[in-house]
C-alpha positions in Angstrom: -22.1 -10.6 57.6 -23.3 -12.9 54.9 -24.9 -9.9 53.1 -21.5 -8.1 53.2 -19.7 -11.1 51.8 -22.2 -11.3 49.0 -21.8 -7.6 48.1 -18.0 -8.0 48.2 -18.1 -11.0 45.8 -20.4 -9.2 43.4 -18.1 -6.2 43.4 -15.0 -8.4 42.7 -16.8 -10.2 39.9 -17.7 -6.8 38.2 -14.1 -5.7 38.4 -12.8 -9.0 37.0 -15.3 -8.8 34.1 -14.3 -5.2 33.4 -10.6 -6.1 33.4 -11.2 -9.1 31.0 -13.2 -6.9 28.6 -10.5 -4.2 28.8 -7.8 -6.7 28.0 -9.6 -8.1 25.1 -10.6 -4.8 23.5 -8.6 -1.9 24.6 -5.3 -3.3 25.7 -3.4 -0.2 24.6 -0.4 0.2 26.9 0.5 3.8 26.0 -1.2 7.1 26.6 -1.4 8.7 23.1 -1.2 12.2 24.7 2.3 11.5 25.9 4.7 14.3 25.0 8.0 14.8 26.8 8.2 11.2 27.8 7.5 9.8 24.4 10.7 8.3 22.9 12.1 5.3 21.1 10.9 2.7 23.7 7.3 4.0 23.7 7.3 4.2 19.9 8.7 0.7 19.5 6.2 -0.7 22.0 3.1 0.7 20.4 4.2 -0.3 16.8 5.0 -3.9 17.9 1.7 -4.1 19.8 -0.3 -3.0 16.8 1.4 -5.2 14.2 1.3 -8.2 16.5 -2.4 -7.7 16.9 -2.9 -7.3 13.1 -0.7 -10.2 12.3 -1.4 -12.8 14.9 -4.2 -12.0 17.4 -7.1 -11.2 15.0 -9.4 -14.2 14.6 -10.1 -14.7 10.9 -11.7 -18.1 10.8 -10.8 -21.4 9.2 -11.5 -20.3 5.6 -8.8 -17.6 5.6 -11.2 -14.7 5.9 -13.3 -13.6 8.9 -16.9 -14.6 8.9 -19.7 -13.5 11.2 -23.5 -13.9 10.9 -24.7 -11.3 8.5 -26.7 -8.3 9.8 -28.1 -7.7 6.3 -25.2 -5.6 5.1 -22.4 -8.1 4.4 -21.4 -11.4 5.8 -17.6 -11.0 5.9 -16.4 -9.7 9.2 -13.8 -10.6 11.9 -14.8 -13.5 14.0 -14.6 -11.5 17.2 -16.5 -8.2 17.2 -14.0 -6.8 19.8 -11.3 -7.1 17.1 -13.2 -4.4 15.1 -13.2 -2.1 18.1 -9.6 -2.6 19.0 -8.5 -1.9 15.4 -10.6 1.3 15.4 -8.9 2.3 18.7 -5.5 2.0 17.1 -6.6 4.0 14.1 -8.1 6.8 16.1 -5.3 7.0 18.7 -2.1 6.4 16.7 -2.5 6.4 13.0 -3.4 8.9 10.3 -5.8 7.7 7.6 -2.9 7.1 5.2 -0.7 5.2 7.6 -3.6 3.2 8.8 -4.3 2.1 5.2 -0.6 1.4 4.6 -0.3 -0.7 7.7 -3.6 -2.7 7.3 -2.7 -3.4 3.7 0.6 -4.8 4.9 -1.3 -7.4 6.9 -4.0 -8.0 4.3 -6.8 -6.2 6.2 -9.2 -4.2 4.1 -12.0 -1.8 5.2 -15.2 -1.1 3.4 -18.8 -0.2 3.8 -19.6 1.0 7.4 -16.0 0.6 8.5 -16.1 -3.1 9.0 -12.9 -5.0 8.2 -12.2 -8.3 6.5 -9.1 -10.4 5.8 -8.2 -10.3 2.1 -8.7 -13.6 0.3 -5.6 -15.8 0.3 -5.3 -15.9 -3.5 -5.2 -12.1 -3.7 -2.1 -12.1 -1.5 -0.1 -13.6 -4.3 -1.2 -11.0 -6.8 -0.4 -7.8 -5.0 0.4 -6.5 -1.6 2.9 -4.9 0.7 5.1 -8.0 0.9 7.5 -6.8 3.5 6.1 -6.7 7.1 7.6 -5.2 10.2 9.9 -7.6 12.1 8.8 -7.5 15.8 11.7 -9.8 16.8 14.4 -7.1 16.3 14.9 -3.8 17.9 14.2 -0.4 16.3 16.7 2.3 16.1 16.4 6.0 16.6 17.3 8.1 13.6 16.4 11.6 14.7 14.1 13.6 17.0 13.0 17.2 17.1 10.4 19.6 15.8 7.7 17.5 17.2 8.8 14.4 15.3 10.4 11.1 16.2 12.0 9.3 13.2 12.9 5.6 13.8 14.5 3.0 11.6 12.4 -0.2 11.6 13.4 -3.8 10.6 11.3 -5.4 7.9 11.1 -9.0 6.8 9.5 -11.0 3.9 6.0 -12.1 4.7 5.3 -13.0 1.1 8.3 -14.4 -0.8 9.0 -12.4 -4.0 12.4 -13.5 -5.2 15.5 -15.2 -3.8 17.6 -12.3 -5.0 15.9 -9.7 -2.8 16.9 -9.1 0.8 15.0 -11.2 3.2 15.7 -8.8 6.1 15.6 -5.1 5.4 15.0 -1.7 7.0 12.4 1.0 6.5 11.2 4.1 8.4 8.4 5.2 10.7 7.8 8.8 11.7 5.8 9.8 14.7 4.5 13.4 14.8 3.0 15.3 17.7 0.0 17.4 16.8 -1.1 20.8 18.2 -3.0 19.1 21.1 -0.1 16.8 22.1 -1.2 13.6 20.4 1.5 11.4 19.0 0.5 9.6 15.8 2.4 7.7 13.1 2.5 10.2 10.1 4.7 8.0 7.8 5.5 4.4 7.2 8.0 3.6 4.4 9.7 0.6 2.9 11.1 0.9 -0.6 9.3 -2.2 -2.0 6.0 -1.5 -0.2 6.1 2.1 -1.4 6.2 1.1 -5.0 3.1 -1.0 -4.5 1.2 1.4 -2.2 2.0 4.7 -4.1 2.3 3.2 -7.5 1.7 -0.1 -9.3 -0.7 -1.8 -6.9 -2.2 -4.9 -8.5 0.2 -4.5 -11.5 3.2 -5.0 -9.2 3.6 -8.5 -10.7 4.8 -6.9 -13.9 7.7 -5.2 -12.2 8.4 -8.4 -10.2 8.7 -10.3 -13.4 11.1 -7.7 -14.9 13.3 -6.8 -11.9 15.8 -9.3 -10.6 17.6 -7.5 -7.8 16.9 -4.5 -5.6 18.9 -2.1 -7.8 16.6 -3.0 -10.7 13.6 -1.7 -8.7 15.6 1.4 -7.8 16.5 2.1 -11.4 12.8 1.8 -12.4 11.8 4.2 -9.6 14.5 6.6 -10.7 13.2 6.5 -14.3 9.5 6.8 -13.6 9.0 7.7 -10.0 11.2 10.8 -9.7 10.4 14.2 -11.2 12.9 16.4 -13.1 13.3 18.4 -9.9 14.2 15.2 -8.0 10.9 14.8 -6.0 9.1 11.4 -5.7 6.0 11.3 -7.9 3.2 8.7 -8.3 3.7 5.7 -10.6 0.2 4.4 -11.1 -1.0 3.2 -14.5 -4.3 4.6 -15.8 -6.1 2.6 -18.4 -9.3 4.0 -20.0 -10.9 0.9 -21.6 -10.1 -2.5 -22.9 -6.6 -2.4 -21.4 -5.8 0.8 -23.3 -4.5 4.1 -22.0 -5.4 6.3 -25.0 -7.7 4.1 -27.2 -8.2 6.8 -29.9 -4.6 8.1 -30.1 -4.6 7.2 -33.8 -7.6 9.5 -34.4 -7.5 12.3 -31.7 -4.6 14.6 -30.9 -3.1 14.7 -27.4 -5.2 17.2 -25.5 -8.4 16.4 -27.2 -9.2 13.3 -25.1 -12.1 13.7 -22.7 -12.4 17.6 -22.4 -8.7 18.3 -22.9 -7.6 18.2 -19.2 -7.5 14.5 -18.9 -3.9 13.8 -20.1 -2.6 16.3 -17.5 -3.5 13.6 -14.8 -1.1 11.2 -16.4 1.9 10.0 -14.3 5.2 9.8 -16.1 4.8 6.0 -16.3 1.3 6.3 -17.8 2.4 8.8 -20.4 5.4 6.6 -21.4 3.2 3.6 -21.8 0.6 5.7 -23.7 3.4 6.6 -26.1 4.6 3.0 -26.5 1.0 2.0 -26.9 0.9 3.8 -30.2 3.8 1.7 -31.5 2.4 -1.5 -29.9 -0.9 -1.2 -31.8 1.2 -1.8 -34.9 3.0 -4.8 -33.3 6.3 -3.2 -32.3 8.4 -6.1 -30.9 9.7 -5.8 -27.3 12.7 -7.7 -26.0 11.8 -10.4 -23.5 12.6 -9.5 -20.0 11.9 -5.8 -20.4 9.1 -4.0 -18.5 7.5 -3.1 -21.9 7.4 -6.8 -22.9 5.8 -7.7 -19.5 3.2 -4.9 -19.8 2.0 -5.4 -23.4 2.0 -9.2 -23.3 0.4 -9.6 -19.9 -1.5 -6.4 -19.1 -3.3 -6.0 -22.4 -5.5 -8.3 -24.4 -5.0 -6.8 -27.8 -1.2 -6.7 -28.3 0.2 -8.9 -31.1 3.8 -8.8 -32.1 4.5 -7.9 -35.8 7.9 -8.9 -37.0 7.4 -6.6 -40.0 6.8 -3.5 -37.8 8.1 -0.2 -39.1 7.6 3.4 -37.9 6.4 4.1 -41.4 3.1 2.5 -40.3 2.3 5.5 -38.1 -0.1 8.1 -39.4 0.3 11.9 -38.9 -1.8 12.0 -35.7 0.1 9.2 -34.1 3.4 10.9 -34.9 2.0 14.2 -33.4 0.9 12.4 -30.2 4.2 10.7 -29.7 5.9 14.1 -29.9 3.5 15.6 -27.5 3.7 12.7 -25.0 7.5 12.9 -25.2 7.4 16.6 -24.3 4.9 15.9 -21.5 7.3 13.3 -20.0 10.3 15.7 -20.2 8.3 18.3 -18.4 7.4 16.2 -15.4 
């Protein structure tokens, strides 16, 4: 009888240990293969579970970033190894690579090296980031369903204050898509402000924040540089070659002759516009304070110096040619 009791206690202990480990590492409530039963409630539950974990449950240590003893590769890790595994489970089961990156950037989690993760340094959060996060305290709303997609409207809220003139509570979108084998994954996460950072300006978002005062200012900027002539959204990243310049030899080389000729074709509309203005700016063209051009040339370059005597007569023939070609290039985008 004593032997039976001993075996029973051991079995109970094993089950308890397994359950504790499961709760710590793989506490994923939903079956990611769900198909017909997958709806607004299930989508809301898994999104709230993931963002709560990323925002509050991950242990990152007193310094603001996660630290764990180095194994010879890098010393910056999450404090709990099981957090790494759980994050990977969410990625594999519910997120595409793009939406995983979007969501982890929203909560200042970056991946590198062998897939380990770290919390972004606190001072970097004030420089750039997806400054609206998902509000888990409010309910989501169903926008549409069909064609193996579930489109929901999601509440967002400031998690880094940008401006008193921007909405503190807002809405964005999440789309779940069912693949050919019946897996439901998040294929799209979108919020208007976060999209400008993620698909566009990145670390240079501070330039736009200094220029824009209200939401409509951001929308007008996106309409000007983030929409093609056919009405499609296009990237807005800024490409600089060297020493804070886009086309450092645009006074000597004609557009199309830079780096094997194909290079300018990679320019976004915003990059091409700033490359054109860069030609003027080298001669000291003044820019009105409060404009994006003023912010860019005064804060994102080290060489700009305003010249009150600026005149377009200062331009040489190659510069005039390049301005014309860049203008045509922008019109064709």
